[in-house]
py3Dmol code that shows the C-alpha trace and the ligand (Angstrom):
import py3Dmol

protein = """\
ATOM      1  CA  LYS A   1      94.808 168.837-139.439  1.00  0.00           C
ATOM      2  CA  LEU A   2      93.271 172.111-138.322  1.00  0.00           C
ATOM      3  CA  ALA A   3      90.886 170.201-136.063  1.00  0.00           C
ATOM      4  CA  ASP A   4      93.921 168.344-134.793  1.00  0.00           C
ATOM      5  CA  LEU A   5      95.724 171.581-133.873  1.00  0.00           C
ATOM      6  CA  ARG A   6      92.737 172.712-131.870  1.00  0.00           C
ATOM      7  CA  GLY A   7      92.811 169.461-129.930  1.00  0.00           C
ATOM      8  CA  MET A   8      89.502 168.457-131.498  1.00  0.00           C
ATOM      9  CA  LYS A   9      90.404 165.099-132.941  1.00  0.00           C
ATOM     10  CA  ALA A  10      87.346 163.184-134.056  1.00  0.00           C
ATOM     11  CA  GLY A  11      86.793 159.672-135.330  1.00  0.00           C
ATOM     12  CA  THR A  12      86.519 156.167-133.980  1.00  0.00           C
ATOM     13  CA  LEU A  13      89.106 154.205-132.036  1.00  0.00           C
ATOM     14  CA  LYS A  14      88.582 150.497-132.630  1.00  0.00           C
ATOM     15  CA  LEU A  15      89.824 148.087-129.997  1.00  0.00           C
ATOM     16  CA  ALA A  16      89.346 144.339-129.721  1.00  0.00           C
ATOM     17  CA  VAL A  17      90.503 142.863-126.422  1.00  0.00           C
ATOM     18  CA  VAL A  18      90.399 139.527-124.618  1.00  0.00           C
ATOM     19  CA  THR A  19      87.794 139.233-121.878  1.00  0.00           C
ATOM     20  CA  THR A  20      90.385 139.275-119.110  1.00  0.00           C
ATOM     21  CA  SER A  21      91.814 142.633-120.181  1.00  0.00           C
ATOM     22  CA  LYS A  22      88.419 144.316-120.174  1.00  0.00           C
ATOM     23  CA  TYR A  23      89.067 145.102-116.498  1.00  0.00           C
ATOM     24  CA  PHE A  24      91.852 147.562-117.128  1.00  0.00           C
ATOM     25  CA  ILE A  25      91.528 148.815-120.719  1.00  0.00           C
ATOM     26  CA  PRO A  26      88.532 151.042-119.815  1.00  0.00           C
ATOM     27  CA  HIS A  27      90.763 152.728-117.225  1.00  0.00           C
ATOM     28  CA  LEU A  28      92.978 153.842-120.115  1.00  0.00           C
ATOM     29  CA  LEU A  29      90.002 155.004-122.153  1.00  0.00           C
ATOM     30  CA  GLY A  30      88.503 157.206-119.427  1.00  0.00           C
ATOM     31  CA  PRO A  31      91.303 159.800-119.265  1.00  0.00           C
ATOM     32  CA  PHE A  32      91.926 159.563-123.022  1.00  0.00           C
ATOM     33  CA  CYS A  33      88.292 160.323-123.906  1.00  0.00           C
ATOM     34  CA  LYS A  34      88.160 163.188-121.424  1.00  0.00           C
ATOM     35  CA  ARG A  35      90.998 164.765-123.345  1.00  0.00           C
ATOM     36  CA  HIS A  36      89.491 163.933-126.737  1.00  0.00           C
ATOM     37  CA  PRO A  37      85.730 164.217-126.250  1.00  0.00           C
ATOM     38  CA  ASN A  38      84.949 163.853-129.964  1.00  0.00           C
ATOM     39  CA  VAL A  39      86.501 160.416-130.220  1.00  0.00           C
ATOM     40  CA  ASP A  40      84.104 157.478-130.374  1.00  0.00           C
ATOM     41  CA  ILE A  41      85.146 154.101-129.084  1.00  0.00           C
ATOM     42  CA  GLN A  42      84.330 150.713-130.538  1.00  0.00           C
ATOM     43  CA  PHE A  43      85.275 148.146-127.940  1.00  0.00           C
ATOM     44  CA  LYS A  44      84.955 144.478-128.820  1.00  0.00           C
ATOM     45  CA  VAL A  45      85.494 141.839-126.136  1.00  0.00           C
ATOM     46  CA  GLY A  46      86.038 138.127-126.791  1.00  0.00           C
ATOM     47  CA  ASN A  47      88.158 135.224-125.688  1.00  0.00           C
ATOM     48  CA  ARG A  48      91.667 134.745-127.072  1.00  0.00           C
ATOM     49  CA  GLN A  49      90.553 132.681-130.055  1.00  0.00           C
ATOM     50  CA  GLN A  50      87.812 135.155-131.012  1.00  0.00           C
ATOM     51  CA  ILE A  51      90.253 138.064-130.833  1.00  0.00           C
ATOM     52  CA  ILE A  52      92.835 136.129-132.893  1.00  0.00           C
ATOM     53  CA  ASP A  53      90.156 135.620-135.568  1.00  0.00           C
ATOM     54  CA  ARG A  54      89.463 139.371-135.522  1.00  0.00           C
ATOM     55  CA  LEU A  55      93.159 140.148-135.709  1.00  0.00           C
ATOM     56  CA  TYR A  56      93.397 138.182-138.954  1.00  0.00           C
ATOM     57  CA  GLU A  57      90.407 140.127-140.327  1.00  0.00           C
ATOM     58  CA  GLY A  58      92.338 143.274-139.415  1.00  0.00           C
ATOM     59  CA  SER A  59      89.512 145.775-139.053  1.00  0.00           C
ATOM     60  CA  ASP A  60      90.456 147.121-135.600  1.00  0.00           C
ATOM     61  CA  ASP A  61      93.227 149.554-134.644  1.00  0.00           C
ATOM     62  CA  PHE A  62      94.597 147.578-131.687  1.00  0.00           C
ATOM     63  CA  TYR A  63      94.172 144.150-130.140  1.00  0.00           C
ATOM     64  CA  VAL A  64      95.033 143.221-126.564  1.00  0.00           C
ATOM     65  CA  PHE A  65      96.165 139.714-125.584  1.00  0.00           C
ATOM     66  CA  SER A  66      98.460 138.007-123.175  1.00  0.00           C
ATOM     67  CA  HIS A  67      99.289 135.318-125.747  1.00  0.00           C
ATOM     68  CA  PRO A  68      99.322 136.893-129.200  1.00  0.00           C
ATOM     69  CA  PRO A  69      99.960 134.544-132.122  1.00  0.00           C
ATOM     70  CA  ALA A  70     103.566 134.562-133.363  1.00  0.00           C
ATOM     71  CA  ASP A  71     103.340 136.051-136.851  1.00  0.00           C
ATOM     72  CA  SER A  72     105.719 138.513-138.500  1.00  0.00           C
ATOM     73  CA  ARG A  73     102.789 140.527-139.871  1.00  0.00           C
ATOM     74  CA  PHE A  74     102.005 141.753-136.366  1.00  0.00           C
ATOM     75  CA  GLU A  75     103.743 144.314-134.209  1.00  0.00           C
ATOM     76  CA  THR A  76     103.510 144.045-130.421  1.00  0.00           C
ATOM     77  CA  LEU A  77     104.039 146.279-127.419  1.00  0.00           C
ATOM     78  CA  ASP A  78     104.726 144.495-124.134  1.00  0.00           C
ATOM     79  CA  PHE A  79     102.370 146.503-121.980  1.00  0.00           C
ATOM     80  CA  LEU A  80     101.911 145.198-118.427  1.00  0.00           C
ATOM     81  CA  PRO A  81     102.561 142.098-116.297  1.00  0.00           C
ATOM     82  CA  ASN A  82      99.638 139.690-116.044  1.00  0.00           C
ATOM     83  CA  PRO A  83     100.187 137.285-113.132  1.00  0.00           C
ATOM     84  CA  LEU A  84      97.746 134.382-112.908  1.00  0.00           C
ATOM     85  CA  VAL A  85      96.933 133.541-109.301  1.00  0.00           C
ATOM     86  CA  ALA A  86      95.024 130.782-107.532  1.00  0.00           C
ATOM     87  CA  ILE A  87      91.840 131.788-105.735  1.00  0.00           C
ATOM     88  CA  SER A  88      89.441 130.147-103.300  1.00  0.00           C
ATOM     89  CA  ALA A  89      86.493 131.296-101.223  1.00  0.00           C
ATOM     90  CA  SER A  90      87.800 133.413 -98.345  1.00  0.00           C
ATOM     91  CA  LYS A  91      86.366 130.872 -95.886  1.00  0.00           C
ATOM     92  CA  HIS A  92      88.084 127.935 -97.636  1.00  0.00           C
ATOM     93  CA  ARG A  93      90.618 126.103 -95.433  1.00  0.00           C
ATOM     94  CA  LEU A  94      93.424 126.594 -98.010  1.00  0.00           C
ATOM     95  CA  SER A  95      93.102 130.365 -97.643  1.00  0.00           C
ATOM     96  CA  ARG A  96      94.880 130.176 -94.262  1.00  0.00           C
ATOM     97  CA  LYS A  97      97.693 127.930 -95.506  1.00  0.00           C
ATOM     98  CA  LYS A  98     101.173 129.031 -96.595  1.00  0.00           C
ATOM     99  CA  ASN A  99     103.272 127.346 -99.280  1.00  0.00           C
ATOM    100  CA  ILE A 100     100.494 125.244-100.741  1.00  0.00           C
ATOM    101  CA  ASN A 101     101.802 122.857-103.362  1.00  0.00           C
ATOM    102  CA  LEU A 102     100.130 122.099-106.667  1.00  0.00           C
ATOM    103  CA  THR A 103      99.075 118.566-105.673  1.00  0.00           C
ATOM    104  CA  GLU A 104      97.208 120.036-102.741  1.00  0.00           C
ATOM    105  CA  LEU A 105      95.652 122.748-104.886  1.00  0.00           C
ATOM    106  CA  PHE A 106      94.518 120.364-107.581  1.00  0.00           C
ATOM    107  CA  ALA A 107      93.010 117.980-105.034  1.00  0.00           C
ATOM    108  CA  GLU A 108      90.252 120.626-105.153  1.00  0.00           C
ATOM    109  CA  LYS A 109      87.949 120.926-108.107  1.00  0.00           C
ATOM    110  CA  LEU A 110      89.485 123.394-110.593  1.00  0.00           C
ATOM    111  CA  LEU A 111      87.131 125.806-112.309  1.00  0.00           C
ATOM    112  CA  MET A 112      88.551 126.507-115.759  1.00  0.00           C
ATOM    113  CA  ARG A 113      87.749 128.909-118.572  1.00  0.00           C
ATOM    114  CA  GLU A 114      86.562 127.468-121.910  1.00  0.00           C
ATOM    115  CA  ALA A 115      88.704 126.144-124.782  1.00  0.00           C
ATOM    116  CA  GLY A 116      89.841 129.209-126.770  1.00  0.00           C
ATOM    117  CA  SER A 117      90.532 131.207-123.596  1.00  0.00           C
ATOM    118  CA  GLY A 118      94.032 132.635-123.127  1.00  0.00           C
ATOM    119  CA  THR A 119      93.819 132.006-119.389  1.00  0.00           C
ATOM    120  CA  ARG A 120      93.120 128.344-120.038  1.00  0.00           C
ATOM    121  CA  TYR A 121      95.930 128.234-122.604  1.00  0.00           C
ATOM    122  CA  ALA A 122      98.413 129.693-120.067  1.00  0.00           C
ATOM    123  CA  ILE A 123      97.372 127.164-117.397  1.00  0.00           C
ATOM    124  CA  GLU A 124      97.697 124.258-119.833  1.00  0.00           C
ATOM    125  CA  GLU A 125     101.153 125.432-120.934  1.00  0.00           C
ATOM    126  CA  PHE A 126     102.206 125.823-117.301  1.00  0.00           C
ATOM    127  CA  LEU A 127     100.938 122.341-116.389  1.00  0.00           C
ATOM    128  CA  LYS A 128     103.049 120.741-119.145  1.00  0.00           C
ATOM    129  CA  GLY A 129     106.106 121.620-117.058  1.00  0.00           C
ATOM    130  CA  GLU A 130     104.661 120.331-113.771  1.00  0.00           C
ATOM    131  CA  LYS A 131     104.109 116.705-112.915  1.00  0.00           C
ATOM    132  CA  VAL A 132     100.641 117.011-111.463  1.00  0.00           C
ATOM    133  CA  GLN A 133      97.349 115.496-112.353  1.00  0.00           C
ATOM    134  CA  LEU A 134      94.159 117.518-112.256  1.00  0.00           C
ATOM    135  CA  ARG A 135      91.578 115.713-110.175  1.00  0.00           C
ATOM    136  CA  SER A 136      88.722 117.242-112.046  1.00  0.00           C
ATOM    137  CA  ASN A 137      87.781 120.462-113.645  1.00  0.00           C
ATOM    138  CA  MET A 138      84.678 122.320-114.567  1.00  0.00           C
ATOM    139  CA  THR A 139      84.418 124.658-117.547  1.00  0.00           C
ATOM    140  CA  ILE A 140      82.856 128.070-117.078  1.00  0.00           C
ATOM    141  CA  GLU A 141      82.904 130.668-119.853  1.00  0.00           C
ATOM    142  CA  SER A 142      83.314 133.828-117.841  1.00  0.00           C
ATOM    143  CA  ASN A 143      85.717 135.200-115.250  1.00  0.00           C
ATOM    144  CA  GLU A 144      82.856 136.710-113.243  1.00  0.00           C
ATOM    145  CA  ALA A 145      80.927 133.433-113.203  1.00  0.00           C
ATOM    146  CA  ILE A 146      84.106 131.650-112.093  1.00  0.00           C
ATOM    147  CA  LYS A 147      84.609 134.156-109.270  1.00  0.00           C
ATOM    148  CA  HIS A 148      81.052 133.662-108.059  1.00  0.00           C
ATOM    149  CA  ALA A 149      81.333 129.883-108.347  1.00  0.00           C
ATOM    150  CA  VAL A 150      84.553 130.014-106.299  1.00  0.00           C
ATOM    151  CA  MET A 151      82.857 132.248-103.706  1.00  0.00           C
ATOM    152  CA  SER A 152      80.106 129.701-103.338  1.00  0.00           C
ATOM    153  CA  GLU A 153      82.738 126.981-102.792  1.00  0.00           C
ATOM    154  CA  LEU A 154      82.206 125.039-105.990  1.00  0.00           C
ATOM    155  CA  GLY A 155      85.982 124.792-106.308  1.00  0.00           C
ATOM    156  CA  VAL A 156      89.177 126.813-106.745  1.00  0.00           C
ATOM    157  CA  SER A 157      90.499 128.534-109.848  1.00  0.00           C
ATOM    158  CA  ILE A 158      93.494 130.209-111.456  1.00  0.00           C
ATOM    159  CA  LEU A 159      92.723 133.622-112.939  1.00  0.00           C
ATOM    160  CA  SER A 160      94.487 136.824-113.903  1.00  0.00           C
ATOM    161  CA  ALA A 161      95.077 139.007-110.846  1.00  0.00           C
ATOM    162  CA  HIS A 162      93.505 141.814-112.921  1.00  0.00           C
ATOM    163  CA  THR A 163      90.113 140.137-112.544  1.00  0.00           C
ATOM    164  CA  LEU A 164      90.505 140.885-108.808  1.00  0.00           C
ATOM    165  CA  ALA A 165      92.272 144.258-108.876  1.00  0.00           C
ATOM    166  CA  PHE A 166      89.660 146.248-110.771  1.00  0.00           C
ATOM    167  CA  GLY A 167      86.993 143.549-110.664  1.00  0.00           C
ATOM    168  CA  GLY A 168      86.930 143.269-106.850  1.00  0.00           C
ATOM    169  CA  LYS A 169      87.789 140.355-104.605  1.00  0.00           C
ATOM    170  CA  SER A 170      85.263 140.348-101.802  1.00  0.00           C
ATOM    171  CA  GLY A 171      84.472 136.796-100.698  1.00  0.00           C
ATOM    172  CA  LEU A 172      87.665 135.530-102.343  1.00  0.00           C
ATOM    173  CA  ALA A 173      91.204 134.796-101.187  1.00  0.00           C
ATOM    174  CA  VAL A 174      94.400 134.682-103.234  1.00  0.00           C
ATOM    175  CA  LEU A 175      96.106 131.422-102.292  1.00  0.00           C
ATOM    176  CA  ASN A 176      99.746 131.205-101.366  1.00  0.00           C
ATOM    177  CA  VAL A 177     100.824 128.498-103.805  1.00  0.00           C
ATOM    178  CA  LYS A 178     104.535 127.671-104.061  1.00  0.00           C
ATOM    179  CA  GLN A 179     104.655 127.422-107.869  1.00  0.00           C
ATOM    180  CA  LEU A 180     102.378 130.399-108.596  1.00  0.00           C
ATOM    181  CA  PRO A 181     101.725 132.984-109.986  1.00  0.00           C
ATOM    182  CA  ILE A 182     102.056 132.001-113.620  1.00  0.00           C
ATOM    183  CA  GLU A 183     103.888 135.011-115.063  1.00  0.00           C
ATOM    184  CA  THR A 184     102.443 136.281-118.306  1.00  0.00           C
ATOM    185  CA  ASN A 185     102.223 139.744-119.884  1.00  0.00           C
ATOM    186  CA  TRP A 186      99.705 141.886-121.668  1.00  0.00           C
ATOM    187  CA  TYR A 187     100.501 142.956-125.216  1.00  0.00           C
ATOM    188  CA  PHE A 188      99.067 145.553-127.519  1.00  0.00           C
ATOM    189  CA  VAL A 189      99.097 144.086-131.037  1.00  0.00           C
ATOM    190  CA  TRP A 190      98.531 145.754-134.422  1.00  0.00           C
ATOM    191  CA  LEU A 191      99.057 145.041-138.089  1.00  0.00           C
ATOM    192  CA  LYS A 192     102.425 146.220-139.383  1.00  0.00           C
ATOM    193  CA  ASP A 193     101.173 147.114-142.839  1.00  0.00           C
ATOM    194  CA  LYS A 194      97.943 148.818-141.890  1.00  0.00           C
ATOM    195  CA  PRO A 195      98.237 152.615-141.838  1.00  0.00           C
ATOM    196  CA  GLN A 196      97.136 153.952-138.461  1.00  0.00           C
ATOM    197  CA  SER A 197      94.479 156.645-138.230  1.00  0.00           C
ATOM    198  CA  LEU A 198      95.332 159.878-136.415  1.00  0.00           C
ATOM    199  CA  ILE A 199      93.104 158.766-133.550  1.00  0.00           C
ATOM    200  CA  ALA A 200      94.847 155.391-133.279  1.00  0.00           C
ATOM    201  CA  GLU A 201      98.253 157.079-133.272  1.00  0.00           C
ATOM    202  CA  THR A 202      97.159 159.568-130.630  1.00  0.00           C
ATOM    203  CA  PHE A 203      95.828 156.784-128.440  1.00  0.00           C
ATOM    204  CA  PHE A 204      99.003 154.762-128.780  1.00  0.00           C
ATOM    205  CA  ASN A 205     101.143 157.761-127.841  1.00  0.00           C
ATOM    206  CA  TYR A 206      98.929 158.352-124.843  1.00  0.00           C
ATOM    207  CA  VAL A 207      99.237 154.704-123.738  1.00  0.00           C
ATOM    208  CA  GLU A 208     103.014 154.738-124.017  1.00  0.00           C
ATOM    209  CA  SER A 209     103.667 158.166-122.543  1.00  0.00           C
ATOM    210  CA  GLU A 210     101.149 158.316-119.664  1.00  0.00           C
ATOM    211  CA  GLY A 211      98.448 155.651-119.824  1.00  0.00           C
ATOM    212  CA  ARG A 212     100.615 152.763-118.773  1.00  0.00           C
ATOM    213  CA  SER A 213     102.239 154.544-115.828  1.00  0.00           C
ATOM    214  CA  ASN A 214      98.900 155.915-114.592  1.00  0.00           C
ATOM    215  CA  LEU A 215      97.455 152.427-114.733  1.00  0.00           C
ATOM    216  CA  LEU A 216     100.380 151.051-112.740  1.00  0.00           C
ATOM    217  CA  ILE A 217      99.852 153.722-110.070  1.00  0.00           C
ATOM    218  CA  GLU A 218      96.156 152.852-109.909  1.00  0.00           C
ATOM    219  CA  LEU A 219      96.922 149.128-109.658  1.00  0.00           C
ATOM    220  CA  LYS A 220      99.357 149.788-106.843  1.00  0.00           C
ATOM    221  CA  ARG A 221      96.710 151.809-105.023  1.00  0.00           C
ATOM    222  CA  LEU A 222      94.421 148.788-105.310  1.00  0.00           C
ATOM    223  CA  GLY A 223      97.085 146.646-103.644  1.00  0.00           C
ATOM    224  CA  PHE A 224      98.225 144.970-106.850  1.00  0.00           C
ATOM    225  CA  SER A 225     101.930 144.997-107.530  1.00  0.00           C
TER     226      SER A 225
END
"""
ligand_1 = """\
9
PGA
P 90.939 135.090 -122.049
O 92.275 135.829 -122.337
O 89.993 136.131 -121.574
O 90.669 134.524 -123.416
O 91.193 134.014 -121.023
C 93.262 136.195 -121.545
C 94.562 136.026 -122.254
O 94.699 136.145 -123.498
O 95.470 135.714 -121.479
"""
view = py3Dmol.view(width=600, height=400)
view.addModel(protein, "pdb")
view.setStyle({"model": 0}, {"cartoon": {"style": "trace"}})
view.addModel(ligand_1, "xyz")
view.setStyle({"model": 1}, {"stick": {}})
view.zoomTo()
view.show()
């Protein structure tokens, strides 16, 4: 407690986040660690299924998902919007079109994340409500690899806008598709019954009181709103 009063909190903050949120979570950690230089960070990144498995093991302080499992043992904080947008190469003909419809979009080859990915899950859920047939798709296990494949005109894709905001979008265009974006949200998730460490509590307070609004300002600056 004495160390705490002096602002010298020490210990490890353990986070496990889905691959798509790795773009913005570090932007929360930067200012937090500057304020608490003795805090170590353990930052695990995986796809949705891998992070769900870790959540059930329960060894981390916080988990970040856009589609957390519904289970009364978990507490969630709705943190930030996570729109999923369609992208093509910037020189692709669809990049100059307005009001593209899904049939037109899916006439292109769709580059999809792997089974177990939350992005893929959101697209599959969305497609259940739309009467369109995918012409073909290709599975690629990483957002960066998908972005590069799209840049080199292998096809189009639907990804979280966060992969573009902090991850950069040179060589890519966000397509103006009538039915998109798919609106999802980011959630912080933690175990109700697990006592939080002082570090975890301090981080959570930071996220709620300043972290989230600073991140929103930064996203706005990057042209993401
Ligand atoms: P993903 O997760 O990186 O597994 O696609 C994103 C999400 O949970 O929406």
